[in-house]
C-alpha positions in Angstrom: -76.2 -15.2 66.3 -76.9 -11.7 67.5 -80.7 -12.2 67.7 -83.4 -14.7 68.8 -84.7 -16.2 65.5 -88.3 -16.9 66.5 -89.1 -13.5 68.0 -87.3 -11.7 65.2 -89.1 -13.7 62.5 -92.5 -12.9 64.2 -91.6 -9.1 64.3 -90.4 -9.1 60.7 -93.6 -11.0 59.6 -95.8 -8.5 61.4 -94.0 -5.5 59.9 -94.1 -7.0 56.4 -97.8 -7.9 56.7 -98.6 -4.2 57.5 -96.3 -2.9 54.8 -97.1 -5.2 51.9 -100.4 -6.9 52.6 -102.8 -4.7 54.6 -104.3 -2.0 52.4 -103.5 1.6 53.3 -106.7 3.0 54.9 -108.5 6.0 53.6 -107.1 9.2 55.1 -103.6 7.7 55.6 -100.6 8.4 53.4 -98.4 5.4 52.2 -95.4 6.9 54.0 -97.3 7.0 57.3 -98.5 3.4 56.8 -95.0 2.2 56.0 -93.6 4.0 59.1 -96.3 2.3 61.1 -95.1 -1.1 59.8 -91.6 -0.3 60.9 -92.8 0.9 64.3 -95.1 -2.0 65.0 -92.3 -4.4 63.9 -89.9 -2.7 66.3 -92.4 -2.8 69.2 -93.0 -6.5 68.5 -89.3 -7.2 68.5 -88.9 -5.3 71.8 -91.8 -7.3 73.4 -90.4 -10.6 72.2 -86.9 -9.5 73.3 -85.5 -10.5 69.9 -82.4 -8.3 70.7 -81.5 -5.8 73.4 -83.6 -2.7 73.0 -80.6 -0.5 72.1 -79.6 -2.8 69.3 -83.2 -2.9 68.0 -83.2 0.9 68.1 -80.1 1.1 66.0 -81.8 -1.1 63.4 -84.9 1.0 63.5 -82.9 4.2 62.9 -81.2 2.5 59.9 -84.5 1.3 58.4 -86.2 4.6 58.8 -83.3 6.3 57.0 -82.9 3.6 54.3 -86.6 3.3 53.4 -87.1 7.1 53.2 -90.5 7.0 54.9 -90.0 10.5 56.3 -88.3 12.0 53.2 -87.3 10.8 49.7 -84.0 12.7 50.0 -81.3 10.4 51.6 -79.6 13.3 53.5 -82.9 14.5 54.9 -84.0 10.9 55.8 -80.9 10.2 57.9 -81.2 13.7 59.5 -84.8 12.8 60.4 -83.8 9.4 61.8 -81.2 11.0 64.1 -83.3 14.0 65.0 -84.3 12.9 68.5 -80.7 12.7 69.7 -80.9 16.5 70.1 -84.1 16.2 72.2 -83.3 17.8 75.7 -85.8 15.5 77.5 -83.8 12.4 76.4 -80.6 13.8 77.7 -82.3 14.9 80.9 -82.9 11.2 81.7 -79.6 10.0 80.4 -77.6 12.5 82.5 -79.9 12.0 85.6 -79.1 8.2 85.4 -75.4 9.1 85.3 -75.9 11.3 88.4 -77.8 8.5 90.2 -74.8 6.2 89.9 -73.2 8.3 92.7 -75.9 7.0 95.1 -74.3 3.6 94.8 -70.7 4.7 94.5 -70.8 6.9 97.6 -73.1 4.7 99.7 -75.6 7.6 100.2 -78.5 5.5 98.9 -77.9 2.8 101.5 -77.4 5.4 104.2 -80.8 6.9 103.5 -82.5 3.5 103.5 -81.0 2.4 106.7 -81.6 5.8 108.3 -85.3 5.4 107.7 -85.3 1.8 109.0 -83.4 2.9 112.2 -86.0 5.6 112.7 -89.2 3.7 112.0 -88.3 0.0 112.1 -89.7 -1.1 115.4 -92.8 -2.7 113.8 -93.1 -4.5 110.5 -95.5 -2.0 109.2 -93.0 0.7 110.2 -90.3 -1.0 108.1 -92.8 -1.0 105.2 -93.2 2.8 105.5 -89.5 3.3 105.9 -88.8 1.5 102.6 -91.5 3.6 100.9 -90.0 6.8 102.4 -86.5 5.8 101.2 -87.9 5.2 97.7 -89.6 8.6 97.7 -86.4 10.4 99.0 -84.2 9.3 96.1 -86.9 9.1 93.4 -86.5 12.6 92.0 -82.9 12.0 91.0 -83.1 8.3 90.0 -84.6 7.9 86.5 -83.9 4.2 86.5 -86.7 2.8 88.6 -84.9 -0.6 88.3 -81.8 0.8 89.9 -83.8 2.5 92.6 -86.0 -0.4 93.6 -83.8 -3.3 92.6 -80.2 -2.1 93.2 -80.6 0.3 96.1 -83.7 -0.6 98.2 -83.9 -4.3 97.5 -80.6 -5.3 99.1 -81.6 -3.3 102.2 -85.0 -5.1 102.3 -83.3 -8.5 101.9 -80.8 -7.7 104.7 -83.7 -6.9 107.0 -85.6 -10.1 106.1 -82.5 -12.2 106.6 -82.0 -10.7 110.0 -85.3 -12.2 111.0 -84.6 -15.6 109.5 -87.0 -15.0 106.6 -85.5 -16.9 103.7 -87.3 -18.4 100.6 -84.8 -21.3 100.5 -85.9 -22.3 104.0 -89.6 -21.8 103.3 -89.8 -19.0 105.9 -90.6 -16.1 103.5 -94.0 -15.5 105.2 -92.3 -14.4 108.4 -91.6 -10.9 107.1 -89.8 -11.3 103.7 -92.9 -11.6 101.5 -94.5 -8.5 103.0 -91.3 -6.5 102.7 -90.6 -7.7 99.1 -94.1 -6.6 98.0 -93.8 -3.2 99.7 -90.3 -2.8 98.1 -91.8 -3.4 94.7 -95.1 -1.5 95.0 -93.4 1.7 96.3 -91.6 1.7 92.9 -94.6 2.5 90.6 -95.9 5.2 93.0 -92.7 7.1 93.3 -92.2 6.7 89.5 -95.5 8.5 89.0 -94.5 11.4 91.2 -91.6 13.0 89.3 -90.8 13.4 85.6 -87.2 12.3 86.5 -88.3 9.2 88.5 -88.5 6.8 85.5 -87.2 7.0 82.0 -90.5 7.0 80.0 -92.0 10.0 81.8 -90.4 12.6 79.5 -91.8 10.7 76.5 -95.2 11.2 78.0 -94.5 14.9 78.4 -93.6 15.1 74.7 -96.6 13.1 73.5 -99.0 15.3 75.5 -97.4 18.4 74.1 -97.6 17.1 70.6 -101.2 16.0 70.9 -102.3 19.4 72.3 -100.2 21.6 70.1 -98.1 22.5 73.1 -101.2 23.9 75.0 -100.6 21.3 77.8 -96.9 21.4 78.8 -95.9 19.6 81.9 -92.8 21.1 83.5 -90.9 19.3 86.2 -92.5 21.5 88.9 -96.0 21.2 87.5 -95.8 17.4 87.3 -94.4 17.1 90.9 -97.0 19.4 92.4 -99.8 17.6 90.6 -98.7 14.2 91.7 -97.7 15.2 95.2 -101.0 14.6 97.1 -102.2 11.5 95.3 -98.7 10.1 95.5 -98.4 10.7 99.2 -101.9 9.2 99.8 -100.9 6.2 97.8 -97.7 5.7 99.8 -99.7 5.9 103.0 -102.2 3.3 101.8 -99.9 0.8 100.0 -98.0 -0.7 103.0 -101.3 -1.0 104.9 -103.1 -2.7 102.0 -100.3 -5.2 101.5 -100.2 -5.8 105.3 -103.9 -6.7 105.2 -103.5 -8.7 102.0 -100.5 -10.8 103.2 -100.1 -10.3 107.0 -96.5 -11.0 108.1 -96.0 -13.6 110.8 -93.7 -11.2 112.7 -95.5 -8.0 113.7 -93.0 -6.3 116.1 -89.4 -5.8 114.9 -87.3 -4.0 117.5 -84.2 -5.8 116.2 -84.7 -4.2 112.7 -83.8 -0.7 114.1 -80.8 -2.2 115.8 -79.7 -3.9 112.6 -80.1 -0.7 110.6 -78.1 1.2 113.2 -75.3 -1.4 113.0 -75.2 -0.9 109.2 -75.0 2.9 109.7 -72.2 2.4 112.2 -70.4 0.3 109.6 -70.8 3.1 107.0 -69.2 5.5 109.5 -69.6 9.3 109.4 -70.9 10.9 106.2 -68.0 11.2 103.7 -67.0 14.1 101.5 -68.6 12.5 98.4 -71.9 12.0 100.1 -72.0 15.6 101.3 -71.3 16.9 97.8 -73.9 14.6 96.4 -76.5 15.8 98.8 -75.7 19.4 97.8 -76.0 18.5 94.2 -79.4 16.9 94.8 -80.6 20.0 96.6 -79.3 22.2 93.8 -81.1 20.0 91.2 -84.4 20.1 93.1 -84.1 23.8 93.5 -83.6 24.4 89.8 -86.1 21.7 88.6 -88.8 23.3 90.8 -88.1 26.6 89.1 -87.7 28.4 92.4 -85.7 31.3 90.9 -88.2 31.7 88.1 -91.1 31.9 90.5 -89.5 34.0 93.3 -87.1 36.3 91.4 -87.8 36.7 87.7 -88.8 34.5 84.7 -85.5 35.5 83.1 -83.7 33.4 85.8 -85.3 30.2 84.5 -83.0 27.3 83.9 -83.9 24.4 81.6 -84.2 21.1 83.5 -81.7 19.4 81.2 -79.2 22.3 81.6 -79.6 21.9 85.4 -78.9 18.2 85.1 -75.7 18.9 83.1 -74.7 21.4 85.8 -75.2 18.8 88.5 -73.2 16.2 86.6 -70.5 18.8 86.0 -70.1 19.5 89.7 -69.8 15.8 90.5 -67.1 15.4 87.8 -65.2 18.5 88.9 -65.2 17.4 92.6 -64.2 13.8 91.7 -67.4 12.3 93.1 -67.8 10.8 89.7 -65.2 10.2 87.1 -65.4 9.9 83.3 -64.7 6.2 83.7 -67.7 5.9 86.0 -69.9 7.5 83.3 -68.5 5.2 80.7 -69.5 2.2 82.9 -73.0 3.5 83.3 -74.3 1.4 80.4 -78.0 2.0 81.2 -77.6 5.8 80.6 -76.1 5.4 77.2 -78.5 2.6 76.4 -81.4 4.8 77.4 -80.3 7.7 75.2 -80.1 5.4 72.2 -83.4 3.5 72.5 -85.2 6.6 73.8 -84.1 8.6 70.8 -85.2 6.0 68.3 -88.6 5.5 69.8 -89.2 9.2 70.2 -88.2 9.8 66.6 -90.6 7.2 65.3 -93.5 8.4 67.5 -92.8 12.0 66.4 -92.9 11.2 62.7 -96.0 9.0 63.1 -97.6 12.2 64.5 -96.2 14.5 61.8 -97.4 12.1 59.1 -101.0 12.1 60.5 -101.1 8.5 61.6 -101.7 9.2 65.3 -104.6 11.5 64.4 -106.1 8.8 62.3 -105.8 6.2 65.0 -107.3 8.6 67.6 -110.3 9.2 65.3 -110.8 5.5 64.8 -110.8 4.9 68.6 -113.0 7.8 69.1 -115.5 6.5 66.6 -115.6 3.1 68.2 -116.0 4.3 71.8 -118.1 7.4 71.0 -120.8 5.2 69.5 -121.4 3.6 72.9 -123.1 6.8 74.1 -121.2 6.9 77.4 -120.4 10.6 77.5 -116.9 11.9 77.9 -116.5 10.7 81.5 -117.6 7.2 80.8 -115.8 6.9 77.5 -112.5 8.3 78.9 -112.8 6.0 81.9 -113.1 3.0 79.5 -110.0 4.4 77.6 -108.0 4.8 80.8 -108.8 1.2 82.0 -108.2 -0.3 78.6 -104.8 1.5 78.4 -103.9 0.4 82.0 -104.8 -3.3 81.8 -103.3 -3.7 78.3 -100.0 -3.8 80.1 -100.7 -7.5 80.8 -99.5 -7.9 77.2 -96.3 -5.8 77.6 -93.0 -6.5 79.2 -91.9 -2.9 78.8 -93.5 0.3 80.0 -91.6 2.2 77.2 -93.0 -0.1 74.5 -96.5 0.2 75.9 -96.4 4.0 76.2 -94.8 4.4 72.7 -97.4 2.1 71.1 -100.6 3.3 72.8 -100.4 6.6 74.7 -100.7 9.1 71.9 -103.7 7.4 70.2 -105.6 6.9 73.5 -104.9 10.4 74.7 -105.9 11.9 71.4 -109.1 9.8 71.4 -109.9 11.1 74.9 -109.5 14.7 73.8 -111.7 14.1 70.8 -114.4 12.6 73.2 -114.4 15.8 75.2 -112.0 15.1 78.2 -110.5 18.1 79.8 -106.9 18.0 78.3 -105.0 18.7 81.6 -107.1 16.2 83.6 -106.8 13.4 81.1 -103.1 14.0 80.6 -102.4 13.6 84.3 -104.6 10.5 84.6 -102.9 8.9 81.6 -99.5 9.8 83.0 -100.4 8.2 86.3 -101.8 5.1 84.6 -98.5 4.8 82.6 -96.8 4.2 86.0 -99.5 2.4 87.9 -99.5 -0.4 85.2 -96.1 -1.5 86.6 -97.9 -3.1 89.5 -99.6 -5.8 87.4 -97.1 -8.6 86.6 -93.7 -10.1 87.3 -92.5 -8.8 83.9 -94.2 -5.4 84.0 -90.9 -3.4 84.3 -87.2 -3.9 84.9 -87.7 -3.9 88.7 -90.2 -6.8 88.6 -87.9 -9.7 87.8 -85.3 -8.5 90.2 -87.6 -8.6 93.2 -89.8 -11.5 92.1 -86.7 -13.5 91.2 -85.6 -13.3 94.9 -88.3 -15.8 95.6 -90.2 -14.2 98.4 -93.6 -14.5 96.7 -95.3 -17.0 94.5 -96.6 -16.1 91.0 -100.2 -16.1 92.2 -99.4 -13.9 95.2 -97.5 -11.4 93.0 -100.3 -11.2 90.5 -103.0 -10.9 93.1 -101.2 -8.1 94.9 -100.5 -6.4 91.6 -104.2 -6.4 90.6 -105.4 -5.2 94.0 -102.8 -2.4 94.1 -103.7 -1.3 90.5 -107.3 -0.9 91.6 -106.3 1.0 94.8 -103.9 3.3 93.0 -106.1 4.2 90.0 -108.9 5.0 92.5 -106.6 7.2 94.5 -105.5 9.1 91.4 -109.0 9.5 90.0 -110.6 10.6 93.3 -107.8 12.4 95.2 -105.9 13.4 92.1 -108.8 14.9 90.3 -109.9 16.9 93.3 -106.4 18.1 94.0 -106.0 19.2 90.4 -109.3 21.0 90.5 -108.1 22.9 93.6 -104.9 23.8 91.8 -106.9 25.1 88.9 -105.5 22.6 86.4 -109.0 21.8 84.9 
């Protein structure tokens, strides 16, 4: 059987209940309500893991086209269902994931990680900062936060822990492994928040914000990166220290860690041709994504971020750093293009059919009646949105289900559009801290056994409070200085 019967039955029941039983509210068209039924059913199936998200997305596309909720003309309905496959933001993430495969293939990701450990690894706290610095270095070109934190940084972290005899199977995880595992994980949400291309759902946030504001608020790669720079750096400075105080490692001085890292670097040998080319491609991508030519030369020199990504991928293919077979094996990239396209399509048509505006008005009415003013009301919205992630096992599902309605409600309650957009974008990544199922990186690192469930959840809640405080206090002040609100 290609699906899990119980989660699929629950998802179908929820969708059918909304479609056939719940009355269509005043101000909502039947088509919008029916699309909501399909959307909620799909999200429920994703949360319940009834099928892989790509397979569920294919079913969603088929149902949207078959039911004609966007158009009563079959040809138009299938065109609508497939419309998001032409969305440049979706291909930006897909292509960037393909490019990031070269980090593993060439060994450059490991070289960067061990390089930071060799430089700063004489103390346990220094190793924590080295892991965070390695995360930050590769984040702009690694849209799979799971690949970054779980496949590149985590093996380095485990190697360091093992070199000090810190092994969960021997009950010695408290020596250094627990601390390093938590730092390994909690660097991931911070770096994900710092760049549009650091995690797959960020471009969806960009689109939802533009749709909600009629394109008055458009977050380019450079605008996002500059906005998140200062709060992100402050968060990366605080995070290893907070976890150090929360769960102090038994081993405080680690001179052998630097020696271990240098031995790994020696084993890697001199930087190879592929690594040098990859570094050049990364520099080119950052140059183009930051719109340097547009800012310094002429607006006519602007290059679309997705075009830049395709150029970078083309260079890697032409030079042989990556092959077409490598790209075919990069299942996560193709999977992301499929599920991203389906969810963006459904979210787009929910907005076009007026459902998101209706939900936003409903939330606004409920919270506005509390008489909190825009700051208090939007703070409540932000916290409700953030901590609702305890009920989600996917940041994508959470963002798709809730972001547009909550952001729209905040605008209606009087929040400055740019300020609230950036805070909601930050919260969409900060929520990864909370649980051992919050995002794809969570089960990889938690499953290695260095922490108990209670330790993980405690650290997650504490870090969520620290990070949201950093983005509200430091971020808001930084954005005011930049003139964003």
